[in-house]
All heavy atoms as TSV, in Angstrom:
chain	resi	resn	atom	element	x	y	z
A	1	MET	N	N	0.813	-1.179	0.000
A	1	MET	CA	C	0.000	0.000	0.000
A	1	MET	C	C	0.861	1.248	0.000
A	1	MET	O	O	0.560	2.201	-0.686
A	1	MET	CB	C	-0.904	-0.059	1.234
A	1	MET	CG	C	-1.970	0.948	1.259
A	1	MET	SD	S	-3.189	0.492	0.057
A	1	MET	CE	C	-4.021	1.982	-0.155
A	2	CYS	N	N	1.936	1.227	0.775
A	2	CYS	CA	C	2.822	2.390	0.837
A	2	CYS	C	C	3.519	2.617	-0.498
A	2	CYS	O	O	3.759	3.749	-0.887
A	2	CYS	CB	C	3.862	2.202	1.928
A	2	CYS	SG	S	3.143	2.205	3.562
A	3	VAL	N	N	3.833	1.542	-1.177
A	3	VAL	CA	C	4.498	1.655	-2.476
A	3	VAL	C	C	3.584	2.364	-3.459
A	3	VAL	O	O	4.014	3.228	-4.218
A	3	VAL	CB	C	4.903	0.264	-3.007
A	3	VAL	CG1	C	5.494	0.354	-4.387
A	3	VAL	CG2	C	5.860	-0.413	-2.042
A	4	VAL	N	N	2.308	2.054	-3.445
A	4	VAL	CA	C	1.354	2.662	-4.366
A	4	VAL	C	C	1.071	4.105	-3.985
A	4	VAL	O	O	1.083	4.995	-4.830
A	4	VAL	CB	C	0.041	1.847	-4.396
A	4	VAL	CG1	C	-1.013	2.557	-5.218
A	4	VAL	CG2	C	0.298	0.456	-4.949
A	5	LEU	N	N	0.825	4.370	-2.705
A	5	LEU	CA	C	0.439	5.714	-2.276
A	5	LEU	C	C	1.603	6.692	-2.242
A	5	LEU	O	O	1.466	7.833	-2.656
A	5	LEU	CB	C	-0.204	5.668	-0.885
A	5	LEU	CG	C	-1.558	4.987	-0.794
A	5	LEU	CD1	C	-2.022	4.959	0.656
A	5	LEU	CD2	C	-2.582	5.698	-1.645
A	6	LYS	N	N	2.733	6.260	-1.746
A	6	LYS	CA	C	3.849	7.177	-1.527
A	6	LYS	C	C	4.976	7.017	-2.542
A	6	LYS	O	O	5.814	7.881	-2.667
A	6	LYS	CB	C	4.436	6.973	-0.128
A	6	LYS	CG	C	3.438	7.178	0.980
A	6	LYS	CD	C	3.166	8.636	1.184
A	6	LYS	CE	C	2.265	8.803	2.394
A	6	LYS	NZ	N	1.920	10.165	2.636
A	7	GLY	N	N	5.042	5.877	-3.231
A	7	GLY	CA	C	6.100	5.668	-4.211
A	7	GLY	C	C	7.413	5.208	-3.608
A	7	GLY	O	O	8.453	5.360	-4.219
A	8	HIS	N	N	7.395	4.660	-2.392
A	8	HIS	CA	C	8.616	4.135	-1.794
A	8	HIS	C	C	8.359	2.737	-1.247
A	8	HIS	O	O	7.243	2.251	-1.277
A	8	HIS	CB	C	9.177	5.060	-0.713
A	8	HIS	CG	C	8.217	5.392	0.384
A	8	HIS	ND1	N	7.917	4.531	1.399
A	8	HIS	CD2	C	7.484	6.497	0.607
A	8	HIS	CE1	C	7.052	5.087	2.230
A	8	HIS	NE2	N	6.764	6.286	1.752
A	9	GLU	N	N	9.395	2.104	-0.769
A	9	GLU	CA	C	9.315	0.713	-0.326
A	9	GLU	C	C	8.357	0.549	0.860
A	9	GLU	O	O	7.961	1.509	1.500
A	9	GLU	CB	C	10.707	0.208	0.060
A	9	GLU	CG	C	11.628	0.069	-1.128
A	9	GLU	CD	C	11.119	-0.909	-2.173
A	9	GLU	OE1	O	10.603	-1.976	-1.820
A	9	GLU	OE2	O	11.257	-0.596	-3.362
A	10	ALA	N	N	8.040	-0.692	1.142
A	10	ALA	CA	C	7.118	-1.018	2.231
A	10	ALA	C	C	7.685	-0.552	3.573
A	10	ALA	O	O	8.880	-0.332	3.721
A	10	ALA	CB	C	6.880	-2.519	2.266
A	11	LEU	N	N	6.800	-0.404	4.528
A	11	LEU	CA	C	7.206	0.043	5.857
A	11	LEU	C	C	8.082	-1.000	6.540
A	11	LEU	O	O	7.891	-2.205	6.356
A	11	LEU	CB	C	5.971	0.302	6.721
A	11	LEU	CG	C	5.037	1.401	6.249
A	11	LEU	CD1	C	3.788	1.429	7.127
A	11	LEU	CD2	C	5.730	2.741	6.290
A	12	ALA	N	N	9.010	-0.534	7.344
A	12	ALA	CA	C	9.898	-1.429	8.078
A	12	ALA	C	C	9.274	-1.891	9.390
A	12	ALA	O	O	9.833	-2.714	10.080
A	12	ALA	CB	C	11.220	-0.728	8.352
A	13	TYR	N	N	8.108	-1.355	9.721
A	13	TYR	CA	C	7.437	-1.711	10.970
A	13	TYR	C	C	5.995	-2.110	10.656
A	13	TYR	O	O	5.491	-1.841	9.579
A	13	TYR	CB	C	7.451	-0.520	11.937
A	13	TYR	CG	C	6.680	0.673	11.432
A	13	TYR	CD1	C	5.349	0.871	11.778
A	13	TYR	CD2	C	7.275	1.607	10.594
A	13	TYR	CE1	C	4.639	1.957	11.307
A	13	TYR	CE2	C	6.578	2.698	10.118
A	13	TYR	CZ	C	5.259	2.872	10.479
A	13	TYR	OH	O	4.565	3.943	10.001
A	14	LYS	N	N	5.353	-2.758	11.619
A	14	LYS	CA	C	3.951	-3.123	11.453
A	14	LYS	C	C	3.087	-1.929	11.848
A	14	LYS	O	O	3.143	-1.487	12.996
A	14	LYS	CB	C	3.601	-4.324	12.329
A	14	LYS	CG	C	4.211	-5.602	11.861
A	14	LYS	CD	C	3.730	-6.751	12.721
A	14	LYS	CE	C	4.333	-8.047	12.261
A	14	LYS	NZ	N	3.849	-9.180	13.049
A	15	PRO	N	N	2.291	-1.408	10.917
A	15	PRO	CA	C	1.453	-0.261	11.270
A	15	PRO	C	C	0.305	-0.687	12.181
A	15	PRO	O	O	-0.128	-1.830	12.173
A	15	PRO	CB	C	0.919	0.224	9.916
A	15	PRO	CG	C	1.029	-0.949	9.018
A	15	PRO	CD	C	2.167	-1.779	9.515
A	16	SER	N	N	-0.190	0.270	12.944
A	16	SER	CA	C	-1.328	-0.005	13.820
A	16	SER	C	C	-2.584	-0.161	12.955
A	16	SER	O	O	-2.602	0.206	11.778
A	16	SER	CB	C	-1.517	1.139	14.816
A	16	SER	OG	O	-1.897	2.320	14.129
A	17	LEU	N	N	-3.632	-0.678	13.557
A	17	LEU	CA	C	-4.890	-0.856	12.837
A	17	LEU	C	C	-5.434	0.489	12.371
A	17	LEU	O	O	-5.883	0.626	11.232
A	17	LEU	CB	C	-5.914	-1.563	13.730
A	17	LEU	CG	C	-7.294	-1.776	13.121
A	17	LEU	CD1	C	-7.197	-2.645	11.879
A	17	LEU	CD2	C	-8.231	-2.389	14.139
A	18	ARG	N	N	-5.361	1.498	13.221
A	18	ARG	CA	C	-5.843	2.841	12.866
A	18	ARG	C	C	-5.080	3.395	11.664
A	18	ARG	O	O	-5.663	3.961	10.744
A	18	ARG	CB	C	-5.686	3.769	14.061
A	18	ARG	CG	C	-6.172	5.176	13.798
A	18	ARG	CD	C	-6.050	6.018	15.084
A	18	ARG	NE	N	-6.670	7.292	14.931
A	18	ARG	CZ	C	-6.014	8.397	14.597
A	18	ARG	NH1	N	-4.705	8.351	14.397
A	18	ARG	NH2	N	-6.651	9.539	14.473
A	19	GLU	N	N	-3.759	3.227	11.668
A	19	GLU	CA	C	-2.939	3.719	10.565
A	19	GLU	C	C	-3.275	2.987	9.263
A	19	GLU	O	O	-3.379	3.602	8.195
A	19	GLU	CB	C	-1.463	3.533	10.916
A	19	GLU	CG	C	-0.514	4.145	9.925
A	19	GLU	CD	C	0.940	3.980	10.343
A	19	GLU	OE1	O	1.215	3.504	11.466
A	19	GLU	OE2	O	1.801	4.319	9.515
A	20	MET	N	N	-3.486	1.688	9.337
A	20	MET	CA	C	-3.805	0.911	8.139
A	20	MET	C	C	-5.190	1.256	7.603
A	20	MET	O	O	-5.389	1.347	6.386
A	20	MET	CB	C	-3.700	-0.577	8.473
A	20	MET	CG	C	-3.288	-1.466	7.359
A	20	MET	SD	S	-1.786	-0.915	6.570
A	20	MET	CE	C	-2.242	-1.254	4.905
A	21	VAL	N	N	-6.158	1.462	8.505
A	21	VAL	CA	C	-7.506	1.857	8.081
A	21	VAL	C	C	-7.435	3.180	7.334
A	21	VAL	O	O	-8.058	3.360	6.283
A	21	VAL	CB	C	-8.458	1.939	9.298
A	21	VAL	CG1	C	-9.721	2.701	8.959
A	21	VAL	CG2	C	-8.800	0.546	9.788
A	22	ARG	N	N	-6.657	4.118	7.845
A	22	ARG	CA	C	-6.522	5.412	7.186
A	22	ARG	C	C	-5.805	5.289	5.849
A	22	ARG	O	O	-6.136	5.993	4.897
A	22	ARG	CB	C	-5.800	6.403	8.092
A	22	ARG	CG	C	-6.686	6.851	9.232
A	22	ARG	CD	C	-5.947	7.709	10.228
A	22	ARG	NE	N	-6.903	8.340	11.111
A	22	ARG	CZ	C	-7.279	9.612	11.014
A	22	ARG	NH1	N	-6.759	10.385	10.097
A	22	ARG	NH2	N	-8.168	10.101	11.852
A	23	LYS	N	N	-4.826	4.393	5.747
A	23	LYS	CA	C	-4.131	4.190	4.467
A	23	LYS	C	C	-5.067	3.593	3.419
A	23	LYS	O	O	-4.989	3.935	2.250
A	23	LYS	CB	C	-2.911	3.293	4.663
A	23	LYS	CG	C	-1.761	3.987	5.335
A	23	LYS	CD	C	-0.541	3.114	5.335
A	23	LYS	CE	C	0.606	3.733	6.100
A	23	LYS	NZ	N	1.014	5.035	5.653
A	24	VAL	N	N	-5.955	2.694	3.833
A	24	VAL	CA	C	-6.919	2.097	2.906
A	24	VAL	C	C	-7.981	3.122	2.514
A	24	VAL	O	O	-8.406	3.170	1.361
A	24	VAL	CB	C	-7.568	0.838	3.521
A	24	VAL	CG1	C	-8.744	0.358	2.695
A	24	VAL	CG2	C	-6.536	-0.271	3.663
A	25	ALA	N	N	-8.396	3.965	3.441
A	25	ALA	CA	C	-9.455	4.935	3.167
A	25	ALA	C	C	-8.981	6.106	2.314
A	25	ALA	O	O	-9.790	6.765	1.659
A	25	ALA	CB	C	-10.033	5.461	4.470
A	26	THR	N	N	-7.684	6.364	2.274
A	26	THR	CA	C	-7.161	7.498	1.515
A	26	THR	C	C	-7.493	7.418	0.029
A	26	THR	O	O	-7.982	8.390	-0.543
A	26	THR	CB	C	-5.643	7.627	1.744
A	26	THR	OG1	O	-5.421	7.864	3.129
A	26	THR	CG2	C	-5.059	8.771	0.943
A	27	PRO	N	N	-7.275	6.293	-0.661
A	27	PRO	CA	C	-7.670	6.245	-2.076
A	27	PRO	C	C	-9.178	6.302	-2.275
A	27	PRO	O	O	-9.648	6.556	-3.377
A	27	PRO	CB	C	-7.129	4.911	-2.587
A	27	PRO	CG	C	-6.307	4.342	-1.521
A	27	PRO	CD	C	-6.566	5.088	-0.274
A	28	GLY	N	N	-9.943	6.108	-1.210
A	28	GLY	CA	C	-11.394	6.187	-1.288
A	28	GLY	C	C	-11.936	7.582	-1.060
A	28	GLY	O	O	-13.143	7.796	-1.034
A	29	GLY	N	N	-11.042	8.550	-0.872
A	29	GLY	CA	C	-11.471	9.932	-0.733
A	29	GLY	C	C	-11.328	10.509	0.659
A	29	GLY	O	O	-11.656	11.677	0.880
A	30	PHE	N	N	-10.844	9.733	1.610
A	30	PHE	CA	C	-10.655	10.231	2.971
A	30	PHE	C	C	-9.439	11.148	2.991
A	30	PHE	O	O	-8.357	10.775	2.540
A	30	PHE	CB	C	-10.452	9.062	3.936
A	30	PHE	CG	C	-10.219	9.474	5.347
A	30	PHE	CD1	C	-11.232	10.047	6.090
A	30	PHE	CD2	C	-8.995	9.284	5.950
A	30	PHE	CE1	C	-11.030	10.425	7.403
A	30	PHE	CE2	C	-8.779	9.643	7.260
A	30	PHE	CZ	C	-9.805	10.221	7.983
A	31	LEU	N	N	-9.608	12.375	3.500
A	31	LEU	CA	C	-8.531	13.361	3.478
A	31	LEU	C	C	-7.648	13.320	4.720
A	31	LEU	O	O	-6.491	13.710	4.663
A	31	LEU	CB	C	-9.117	14.764	3.304
A	31	LEU	CG	C	-9.896	14.965	2.010
A	31	LEU	CD1	C	-10.515	16.358	1.986
A	31	LEU	CD2	C	-9.014	14.747	0.808
A	32	GLY	N	N	-8.180	12.870	5.837
A	32	GLY	CA	C	-7.384	12.714	7.045
A	32	GLY	C	C	-7.005	14.020	7.723
A	32	GLY	O	O	-5.971	14.084	8.377
A	33	ARG	N	N	-7.829	15.041	7.580
A	33	ARG	CA	C	-7.548	16.300	8.262
A	33	ARG	C	C	-7.833	16.157	9.751
A	33	ARG	O	O	-8.494	15.220	10.180
A	33	ARG	CB	C	-8.398	17.416	7.662
A	33	ARG	CG	C	-8.079	17.657	6.196
A	33	ARG	CD	C	-9.018	18.643	5.608
A	33	ARG	NE	N	-10.365	18.072	5.613
A	33	ARG	CZ	C	-11.347	18.476	4.828
A	33	ARG	NH1	N	-11.152	19.457	3.981
A	33	ARG	NH2	N	-12.536	17.909	4.887
A	34	LYS	N	N	-7.337	17.086	10.528
A	34	LYS	CA	C	-7.447	17.005	11.982
A	34	LYS	C	C	-8.902	16.923	12.450
A	34	LYS	O	O	-9.230	16.179	13.366
A	34	LYS	CB	C	-6.783	18.219	12.615
A	34	LYS	CG	C	-6.653	18.133	14.125
A	34	LYS	CD	C	-6.084	19.389	14.742
A	34	LYS	CE	C	-4.639	19.558	14.358
A	34	LYS	NZ	N	-4.003	20.683	15.077
A	35	CYS	N	N	-9.797	17.666	11.809
A	35	CYS	CA	C	-11.191	17.713	12.255
A	35	CYS	C	C	-12.086	16.681	11.564
A	35	CYS	O	O	-13.283	16.652	11.816
A	35	CYS	CB	C	-11.754	19.112	12.035
A	35	CYS	SG	S	-11.765	19.593	10.304
A	36	ASP	N	N	-11.538	15.809	10.722
A	36	ASP	CA	C	-12.352	14.867	9.958
A	36	ASP	C	C	-12.844	13.663	10.758
A	36	ASP	O	O	-13.817	13.033	10.383
A	36	ASP	CB	C	-11.579	14.346	8.743
A	36	ASP	CG	C	-11.552	15.344	7.612
A	36	ASP	OD1	O	-12.329	16.313	7.666
A	36	ASP	OD2	O	-10.745	15.159	6.694
A	37	GLY	N	N	-12.168	13.293	11.803
A	37	GLY	CA	C	-12.550	12.085	12.534
A	37	GLY	C	C	-12.046	10.846	11.809
A	37	GLY	O	O	-11.075	10.902	11.053
A	38	GLU	N	N	-12.709	9.743	12.040
A	38	GLU	CA	C	-12.299	8.483	11.406
A	38	GLU	C	C	-13.040	8.290	10.082
A	38	GLU	O	O	-14.122	8.835	9.886
A	38	GLU	CB	C	-12.582	7.318	12.355
A	38	GLU	CG	C	-11.791	7.381	13.647
A	38	GLU	CD	C	-10.290	7.449	13.434
A	38	GLU	OE1	O	-9.764	6.735	12.557
A	38	GLU	OE2	O	-9.640	8.236	14.133
A	39	PRO	N	N	-12.481	7.499	9.174
A	39	PRO	CA	C	-13.140	7.283	7.879
A	39	PRO	C	C	-14.459	6.534	8.024
A	39	PRO	O	O	-14.623	5.713	8.921
A	39	PRO	CB	C	-12.130	6.449	7.082
A	39	PRO	CG	C	-11.072	6.051	8.010
A	39	PRO	CD	C	-11.204	6.830	9.264
A	40	GLY	N	N	-15.374	6.829	7.126
A	40	GLY	CA	C	-16.676	6.192	7.140
A	40	GLY	C	C	-16.732	4.986	6.215
A	40	GLY	O	O	-15.744	4.605	5.575
A	41	ALA	N	N	-17.914	4.411	6.138
A	41	ALA	CA	C	-18.111	3.194	5.357
A	41	ALA	C	C	-17.876	3.421	3.860
A	41	ALA	O	O	-17.279	2.582	3.185
A	41	ALA	CB	C	-19.522	2.655	5.574
A	42	GLN	N	N	-18.329	4.559	3.336
A	42	GLN	CA	C	-18.187	4.800	1.901
A	42	GLN	C	C	-16.724	4.971	1.497
A	42	GLN	O	O	-16.283	4.366	0.515
A	42	GLN	CB	C	-18.978	6.032	1.479
A	42	GLN	CG	C	-18.925	6.255	-0.019
A	42	GLN	CD	C	-19.834	7.380	-0.485
A	42	GLN	OE1	O	-20.569	7.947	0.317
A	42	GLN	NE2	N	-19.788	7.670	-1.755
A	43	SER	N	N	-15.965	5.752	2.253
A	43	SER	CA	C	-14.556	5.921	1.891
A	43	SER	C	C	-13.782	4.619	2.085
A	43	SER	O	O	-12.859	4.320	1.314
A	43	SER	CB	C	-13.915	7.062	2.670
A	43	SER	OG	O	-13.954	6.818	4.043
A	44	MET	N	N	-14.148	3.809	3.075
A	44	MET	CA	C	-13.495	2.512	3.254
A	44	MET	C	C	-13.816	1.580	2.094
A	44	MET	O	O	-12.941	0.899	1.563
A	44	MET	CB	C	-13.923	1.865	4.575
A	44	MET	CG	C	-13.275	2.459	5.789
A	44	MET	SD	S	-11.483	2.332	5.782
A	44	MET	CE	C	-11.257	0.570	5.822
A	45	TRP	N	N	-15.078	1.536	1.678
A	45	TRP	CA	C	-15.482	0.666	0.579
A	45	TRP	C	C	-14.782	1.060	-0.718
A	45	TRP	O	O	-14.239	0.221	-1.429
A	45	TRP	CB	C	-17.001	0.706	0.406
A	45	TRP	CG	C	-17.470	-0.108	-0.750
A	45	TRP	CD1	C	-17.942	0.349	-1.935
A	45	TRP	CD2	C	-17.479	-1.538	-0.857
A	45	TRP	NE1	N	-18.260	-0.695	-2.756
A	45	TRP	CE2	C	-17.980	-1.868	-2.122
A	45	TRP	CE3	C	-17.109	-2.565	0.009
A	45	TRP	CZ2	C	-18.121	-3.179	-2.546
A	45	TRP	CZ3	C	-17.251	-3.871	-0.428
A	45	TRP	CH2	C	-17.751	-4.164	-1.681
A	46	MET	N	N	-14.782	2.363	-1.013
A	46	MET	CA	C	-14.143	2.829	-2.242
A	46	MET	C	C	-12.632	2.605	-2.183
A	46	MET	O	O	-12.013	2.225	-3.174
A	46	MET	CB	C	-14.468	4.302	-2.477
A	46	MET	CG	C	-15.929	4.518	-2.812
A	46	MET	SD	S	-16.402	6.251	-2.891
A	46	MET	CE	C	-15.477	6.792	-4.300
A	47	GLY	N	N	-12.040	2.784	-1.001
A	47	GLY	CA	C	-10.621	2.522	-0.832
A	47	GLY	C	C	-10.284	1.053	-1.023
A	47	GLY	O	O	-9.282	0.709	-1.653
A	48	LEU	N	N	-11.126	0.164	-0.500
A	48	LEU	CA	C	-10.897	-1.272	-0.673
A	48	LEU	C	C	-11.007	-1.682	-2.140
A	48	LEU	O	O	-10.251	-2.539	-2.612
A	48	LEU	CB	C	-11.876	-2.082	0.180
A	48	LEU	CG	C	-11.565	-2.124	1.667
A	48	LEU	CD1	C	-12.716	-2.760	2.426
A	48	LEU	CD2	C	-10.273	-2.877	1.917
A	49	MET	N	N	-11.928	-1.060	-2.866
A	49	MET	CA	C	-12.033	-1.358	-4.306
A	49	MET	C	C	-10.777	-0.905	-5.039
A	49	MET	O	O	-10.277	-1.613	-5.915
A	49	MET	CB	C	-13.277	-0.681	-4.901
A	49	MET	CG	C	-14.568	-1.338	-4.457
A	49	MET	SD	S	-16.030	-0.815	-5.367
A	49	MET	CE	C	-15.997	0.942	-5.187
A	50	ARG	N	N	-10.246	0.266	-4.686
A	50	ARG	CA	C	-9.021	0.753	-5.319
A	50	ARG	C	C	-7.832	-0.135	-4.965
A	50	ARG	O	O	-6.995	-0.431	-5.817
A	50	ARG	CB	C	-8.721	2.185	-4.880
A	50	ARG	CG	C	-9.701	3.232	-5.314
A	50	ARG	CD	C	-9.578	3.621	-6.779
A	50	ARG	NE	N	-8.245	3.912	-7.223
A	50	ARG	CZ	C	-7.663	5.107	-7.215
A	50	ARG	NH1	N	-8.307	6.147	-6.762
A	50	ARG	NH2	N	-6.436	5.256	-7.666
A	51	VAL	N	N	-7.749	-0.579	-3.697
A	51	VAL	CA	C	-6.663	-1.465	-3.275
A	51	VAL	C	C	-6.737	-2.787	-4.044
A	51	VAL	O	O	-5.717	-3.324	-4.476
A	51	VAL	CB	C	-6.705	-1.702	-1.747
A	51	VAL	CG1	C	-5.773	-2.825	-1.334
A	51	VAL	CG2	C	-6.361	-0.427	-1.011
A	52	ALA	N	N	-7.951	-3.305	-4.242
A	52	ALA	CA	C	-8.110	-4.536	-5.031
A	52	ALA	C	C	-7.641	-4.316	-6.468
A	52	ALA	O	O	-6.990	-5.193	-7.051
A	52	ALA	CB	C	-9.569	-4.986	-5.004
A	53	ASP	N	N	-7.949	-3.158	-7.048
A	53	ASP	CA	C	-7.471	-2.845	-8.399
A	53	ASP	C	C	-5.947	-2.808	-8.454
A	53	ASP	O	O	-5.333	-3.336	-9.375
A	53	ASP	CB	C	-8.026	-1.494	-8.874
A	53	ASP	CG	C	-9.526	-1.513	-9.066
A	53	ASP	OD1	O	-10.095	-2.613	-9.218
A	53	ASP	OD2	O	-10.126	-0.415	-9.064
A	54	PHE	N	N	-5.327	-2.169	-7.444
A	54	PHE	CA	C	-3.863	-2.120	-7.383
A	54	PHE	C	C	-3.277	-3.525	-7.280
A	54	PHE	O	O	-2.270	-3.844	-7.919
A	54	PHE	CB	C	-3.388	-1.295	-6.186
A	54	PHE	CG	C	-3.702	0.174	-6.298
A	54	PHE	CD1	C	-4.136	0.871	-5.187
A	54	PHE	CD2	C	-3.549	0.855	-7.488
A	54	PHE	CE1	C	-4.421	2.221	-5.265
A	54	PHE	CE2	C	-3.829	2.205	-7.578
A	54	PHE	CZ	C	-4.265	2.899	-6.466
A	55	ALA	N	N	-3.905	-4.383	-6.473
A	55	ALA	CA	C	-3.405	-5.747	-6.290
A	55	ALA	C	C	-3.484	-6.538	-7.591
A	55	ALA	O	O	-2.556	-7.285	-7.932
A	55	ALA	CB	C	-4.192	-6.447	-5.189
A	56	ILE	N	N	-4.574	-6.375	-8.337
A	56	ILE	CA	C	-4.711	-7.072	-9.622
A	56	ILE	C	C	-3.649	-6.592	-10.596
A	56	ILE	O	O	-2.998	-7.397	-11.274
A	56	ILE	CB	C	-6.132	-6.878	-10.186
A	56	ILE	CG1	C	-7.141	-7.633	-9.330
A	56	ILE	CG2	C	-6.208	-7.329	-11.643
A	56	ILE	CD1	C	-8.586	-7.285	-9.642
A	57	CYS	N	N	-3.450	-5.283	-10.678
A	57	CYS	CA	C	-2.428	-4.742	-11.581
A	57	CYS	C	C	-1.037	-5.201	-11.176
A	57	CYS	O	O	-0.219	-5.549	-12.023
A	57	CYS	CB	C	-2.490	-3.220	-11.604
A	57	CYS	SG	S	-3.937	-2.585	-12.433
A	58	TRP	N	N	-0.770	-5.208	-9.867
A	58	TRP	CA	C	0.539	-5.635	-9.372
A	58	TRP	C	C	0.782	-7.096	-9.742
A	58	TRP	O	O	1.867	-7.473	-10.141
A	58	TRP	CB	C	0.581	-5.464	-7.864
A	58	TRP	CG	C	1.962	-5.550	-7.269
A	58	TRP	CD1	C	2.707	-6.664	-7.109
A	58	TRP	CD2	C	2.737	-4.476	-6.770
A	58	TRP	NE1	N	3.894	-6.358	-6.522
A	58	TRP	CE2	C	3.945	-5.026	-6.308
A	58	TRP	CE3	C	2.522	-3.114	-6.652
A	58	TRP	CZ2	C	4.938	-4.242	-5.735
A	58	TRP	CZ3	C	3.514	-2.348	-6.078
A	58	TRP	CH2	C	4.705	-2.914	-5.638
A	59	GLN	N	N	-0.278	-7.916	-9.617
A	59	GLN	CA	C	-0.156	-9.333	-9.931
A	59	GLN	C	C	0.037	-9.534	-11.438
A	59	GLN	O	O	0.825	-10.375	-11.858
A	59	GLN	CB	C	-1.393	-10.077	-9.455
A	59	GLN	CG	C	-1.291	-11.566	-9.592
A	59	GLN	CD	C	-2.529	-12.273	-9.037
A	59	GLN	OE1	O	-3.591	-11.683	-8.922
A	59	GLN	NE2	N	-2.370	-13.525	-8.688
A	60	CYS	N	N	-0.666	-8.764	-12.256
A	60	CYS	CA	C	-0.586	-8.931	-13.711
A	60	CYS	C	C	0.714	-8.399	-14.279
A	60	CYS	O	O	1.326	-9.028	-15.143
A	60	CYS	CB	C	-1.749	-8.217	-14.386
A	60	CYS	SG	S	-3.328	-9.003	-14.131
A	61	PHE	N	N	1.131	-7.238	-13.806
A	61	PHE	CA	C	2.274	-6.571	-14.425
A	61	PHE	C	C	3.544	-6.646	-13.622
A	61	PHE	O	O	4.626	-6.342	-14.141
A	61	PHE	CB	C	1.929	-5.095	-14.685
A	61	PHE	CG	C	0.741	-4.936	-15.574
A	61	PHE	CD1	C	-0.431	-4.387	-15.097
A	61	PHE	CD2	C	0.767	-5.349	-16.897
A	61	PHE	CE1	C	-1.545	-4.234	-15.906
A	61	PHE	CE2	C	-0.319	-5.220	-17.717
A	61	PHE	CZ	C	-1.476	-4.655	-17.225
A	62	GLY	N	N	3.465	-7.021	-12.365
A	62	GLY	CA	C	4.639	-7.141	-11.525
A	62	GLY	C	C	5.184	-5.792	-11.095
A	62	GLY	O	O	4.764	-4.741	-11.587
A	63	LYS	N	N	6.118	-5.813	-10.170
A	63	LYS	CA	C	6.717	-4.578	-9.681
A	63	LYS	C	C	7.565	-3.930	-10.756
A	63	LYS	O	O	7.561	-2.724	-10.924
A	63	LYS	CB	C	7.548	-4.863	-8.441
A	63	LYS	CG	C	8.099	-3.618	-7.792
A	63	LYS	CD	C	8.814	-3.948	-6.516
A	63	LYS	CE	C	9.376	-2.677	-5.897
A	63	LYS	NZ	N	10.123	-2.944	-4.687
A	64	ASP	N	N	8.281	-4.733	-11.500
A	64	ASP	CA	C	9.107	-4.231	-12.589
A	64	ASP	C	C	8.299	-4.281	-13.882
A	64	ASP	O	O	7.837	-5.337	-14.278
A	64	ASP	CB	C	10.371	-5.093	-12.709
A	64	ASP	CG	C	11.308	-4.611	-13.790
A	64	ASP	OD1	O	11.178	-3.438	-14.207
A	64	ASP	OD2	O	12.176	-5.395	-14.198
A	65	PRO	N	N	8.089	-3.143	-14.555
A	65	PRO	CA	C	7.272	-3.143	-15.769
A	65	PRO	C	C	7.809	-4.042	-16.875
A	65	PRO	O	O	7.078	-4.454	-17.754
A	65	PRO	CB	C	7.282	-1.688	-16.222
A	65	PRO	CG	C	7.830	-0.905	-15.110
A	65	PRO	CD	C	8.562	-1.821	-14.204
A	66	GLY	N	N	9.101	-4.399	-16.811
A	66	GLY	CA	C	9.678	-5.238	-17.839
A	66	GLY	C	C	9.359	-6.719	-17.690
A	66	GLY	O	O	9.528	-7.500	-18.607
A	67	THR	N	N	8.850	-7.132	-16.522
A	67	THR	CA	C	8.542	-8.536	-16.290
A	67	THR	C	C	7.039	-8.736	-16.263
A	67	THR	O	O	6.332	-8.053	-15.562
A	67	THR	CB	C	9.117	-9.022	-14.946
A	67	THR	OG1	O	8.545	-8.279	-13.899
A	67	THR	CG2	C	10.620	-8.896	-14.921
A	68	VAL	N	N	6.547	-9.658	-17.056
A	68	VAL	CA	C	5.139	-9.988	-17.087
A	68	VAL	C	C	4.988	-11.421	-16.639
A	68	VAL	O	O	5.652	-12.317	-17.153
A	68	VAL	CB	C	4.540	-9.801	-18.503
A	68	VAL	CG1	C	3.097	-10.212	-18.523
A	68	VAL	CG2	C	4.714	-8.369	-18.963
A	69	SER	N	N	4.118	-11.646	-15.657
A	69	SER	CA	C	3.938	-13.009	-15.118
A	69	SER	C	C	3.088	-13.846	-16.020
A	69	SER	O	O	2.094	-13.485	-16.520
A	69	SER	CB	C	3.276	-12.929	-13.747
A	69	SER	OG	O	4.097	-12.183	-12.885
């Protein structure tokens, strides 16, 4: 998830549940501002659909664009 969102390697530590929920909700439209509170069902659902799309693309095309599985 970090590779897709931030463009760098995976985290060296295990993120907390709250941090992971926010990372999944971000592609679903959750902005994460101080006054926003926690993500809702719609942003989580849309984020999970985007994460599934990323996973399918990652599986089909691989991390290196030159290698096709």
